[in-house]
C-alpha positions in Angstrom: -20.9 6.6 3.5 -20.9 2.7 3.2 -18.2 0.2 2.8 -18.2 -1.6 -0.5 -16.3 -4.8 -1.2 -14.7 -5.5 -4.5 -13.4 -8.9 -5.7 -12.0 -8.8 -9.2 -9.4 -11.5 -9.9 -6.9 -11.5 -7.1 -7.9 -8.0 -6.1 -10.0 -8.1 -2.9 -10.6 -4.5 -1.8 -12.7 -2.4 0.5 -13.9 1.0 -0.9 -15.5 3.8 1.2 -17.1 6.2 -1.2 -20.6 7.4 -2.3 -22.4 4.5 -3.9 -22.6 6.3 -7.3 -18.9 5.8 -7.7 -18.7 2.1 -7.2 -19.2 1.1 -10.9 -16.3 3.4 -11.8 -14.2 1.8 -9.0 -14.9 -1.6 -10.5 -14.1 -0.4 -14.0 -10.9 1.2 -12.9 -9.6 -2.0 -11.2 -10.5 -4.0 -14.3 -8.6 -1.5 -16.5 -5.5 -1.4 -14.2 -5.4 -5.2 -14.0 -5.8 -5.6 -17.8 -2.9 -3.2 -18.5 -0.6 -4.9 -16.1 -1.6 -8.4 -17.2 -1.2 -7.5 -20.9 2.3 -6.1 -20.2 3.3 -9.2 -18.3 2.1 -11.5 -21.1 4.7 -9.7 -23.4 7.4 -9.1 -20.7 7.1 -12.1 -18.2 10.1 -10.9 -16.1 8.0 -7.9 -15.0 5.7 -10.3 -13.1 8.4 -12.5 -11.6 11.5 -10.4 -10.8 12.4 -9.6 -7.2 14.6 -6.8 -8.5 13.8 -3.7 -10.5 13.1 -4.1 -14.2 13.5 -1.6 -17.0 10.4 -0.8 -19.0 10.0 1.2 -22.2 8.4 4.6 -22.6 5.6 2.9 -24.5 4.6 0.9 -21.4 1.3 1.8 -19.8 1.5 4.5 -17.2 0.7 2.2 -14.4 3.5 -0.2 -15.4 5.9 2.8 -15.6 4.9 3.9 -12.1 5.5 0.4 -10.7 8.9 0.2 -12.4 10.0 3.6 -11.2 8.9 2.9 -7.6 10.7 -0.5 -7.6 13.9 1.2 -8.9 13.7 3.9 -6.2 13.8 1.3 -3.3 15.4 -1.8 -5.0 12.5 -4.3 -5.1 10.6 -6.1 -7.9 7.9 -4.1 -9.6 5.1 -6.4 -8.5 5.9 -5.3 -4.9 4.0 -2.1 -5.9 1.0 -3.7 -7.7 -1.6 -3.4 -4.9 -0.8 0.3 -4.2 -0.6 1.0 -7.9 -4.1 -0.4 -8.5 -5.5 1.4 -5.5 -3.9 4.6 -6.7 -5.3 4.2 -10.2 -8.8 3.6 -9.0 -8.7 6.6 -6.6 -7.4 8.9 -9.3 -10.3 7.9 -11.5 -12.8 8.4 -8.8 -11.4 11.9 -7.8 -11.5 12.9 -11.5 -15.2 11.9 -11.6 -15.9 14.4 -8.8 -15.7 12.4 -5.5 -14.7 14.5 -2.5 -13.9 11.6 -0.2 -12.7 8.1 -1.1 -10.7 5.4 0.7 -9.5 2.4 -1.3 -8.0 -0.4 0.8 -6.4 -3.1 -1.4 -5.3 -5.7 1.1 -3.6 -3.2 3.5 -2.3 -0.8 0.8 -4.6 2.2 1.0 -5.1 5.0 -1.4 -7.2 7.9 -0.1 -8.5 11.4 -0.8 -10.1 12.8 2.3 -12.7 15.4 3.0 -12.3 15.0 6.8 -9.8 13.4 9.1 -9.9 9.7 9.7 -8.1 7.1 11.9 -6.6 4.2 10.1 -6.3 1.1 12.3 -3.0 -0.8 12.5 -3.3 -4.6 12.5 0.0 -6.3 13.5 -1.3 -9.8 14.1 -1.1 -11.7 17.3 2.5 -10.8 18.1 2.4 -7.1 17.6 0.9 -4.3 19.7 -2.7 -3.8 18.6 -5.4 -1.3 19.4 -3.4 1.5 17.6 -4.2 3.7 14.6 -2.8 6.6 12.7 -4.9 9.8 12.7 -4.7 11.2 9.2 -5.7 14.9 9.1 -4.4 16.0 5.8 -7.3 16.6 3.4 -7.9 17.4 -0.3 -4.7 15.5 -1.2 -4.1 12.0 -2.5 -2.4 10.0 0.1 -1.0 6.5 0.5 -0.7 4.4 3.6 0.7 1.0 2.7 1.7 -1.9 4.9 3.8 -5.0 4.3 4.1 -8.0 6.8 6.2 -11.1 7.0 3.7 -12.7 9.4 0.3 -11.8 8.1 -1.2 -12.4 4.6 0.2 -13.8 1.4 2.8 -11.3 0.4 6.4 -12.3 0.1 8.9 -10.7 2.6 12.5 -11.4 3.4 12.2 -9.8 6.8 10.4 -10.6 10.0 8.2 -7.5 10.7 4.6 -7.8 11.7 3.9 -4.5 10.0 6.1 -2.2 8.0 4.1 1.0 7.1 4.9 3.8 4.7 3.0 7.2 4.4 3.4 9.0 1.1 1.5 11.0 -1.4 2.8 8.6 -4.0 0.8 5.4 -3.2 2.7 3.2 -5.7 6.0 4.3 -4.1 4.5 3.7 -0.6 3.7 0.1 -1.5 7.1 -0.7 -2.9 8.8 1.1 0.0 6.8 -0.9 2.6 8.1 -4.1 1.1 11.7 -2.8 1.0 11.4 -1.7 4.7 10.0 -5.1 5.7 12.8 -6.9 3.8 15.4 -4.8 5.6 14.3 -5.7 9.2 15.4 -9.4 9.4 15.1 -9.6 13.2 14.2 -7.6 16.3 17.1 -5.3 16.9 16.8 -1.6 17.6 19.9 -0.6 15.5 18.6 -2.5 12.5 15.1 -1.1 12.9 16.5 2.5 13.3 18.9 2.2 10.3 16.2 0.6 8.1 13.8 3.4 8.9 16.4 6.1 8.1 17.4 4.4 4.9 13.8 4.2 3.5 13.2 8.0 4.0 14.0 8.9 0.4 12.3 11.7 -1.5 8.6 11.2 -1.7 8.3 9.3 1.6 6.6 11.3 4.3 6.9 8.8 7.2 7.6 5.2 8.1 6.9 2.8 10.9 7.9 -0.8 11.8 6.2 -3.1 14.3 7.9 -6.4 15.3 6.6 -8.2 18.3 6.5 -5.7 21.2 8.8 -3.1 19.5 7.7 -0.1 17.4 9.9 2.2 15.5 8.8 5.4 13.7 10.5 8.0 11.4 9.6 11.1 9.6 6.3 12.9 9.5 4.0 9.9 10.3 0.5 10.7 11.3 -0.2 10.8 15.0 -0.4 7.4 16.7 -3.7 7.1 18.6 -5.7 4.4 20.3 -8.2 2.7 18.0 -10.5 -0.2 17.9 -9.3 -2.4 15.1 -12.0 -4.8 13.8 -10.3 -7.8 12.0 -13.4 -8.5 10.1 -13.3 -5.1 8.4 -9.7 -5.7 7.0 -9.4 -6.4 3.3 -7.8 -9.8 3.0 -6.9 -11.8 -0.1 -4.3 -13.1 -2.4 -1.6 -10.8 -3.7 -0.5 -12.5 -6.9 -1.8 -9.5 -8.8 -2.9 -7.0 -6.2 
């Protein structure tokens, strides 16, 4: 199964799936982006607010998911955009019959696995590298989303090198990763511990923080294992609109 790279607007993603599903993946990303962009054109605050925004019941489903996730963890809805687009695409691909798909949207990963995988963790030059999470749960949609104050273009009010959330709700995982990263403003074990405990709301399976040489974990996070993390394979790009 090959890696396929997608670049649609600000969305720069890597997809691992049988080649026959790539046109569908591209179409799904275009659909998701169009729905979000059209909503923002009518409701600009949805695209700019750093706090939860109410949306109507007539809003597209992807917009409602983003709004709900942001309300659950207290961040702006666009904090969930990359995970929401990844989740939308994977759901479309699964519905078309794929048995194994991994959609990495700039570190926010939606997946549906046929066999276990190891997802490498990249925490930049400050953090401990050579680690990964061994994900063994199969035949279930899963999300593994990462936020960072030191890597990439995403806005964070904190100082973590990697804040990671594991959940079956990919959109929630993305929003929660941002919230967790915002909460850890400096390297302090008490702040890390309390931030991890606070983020473990309904729907979150596990969480992890990496800041310099310190790692904190909480919940039912997949097993931490040694892994070779190839920086060149990491999906990198702007995150203005996932």
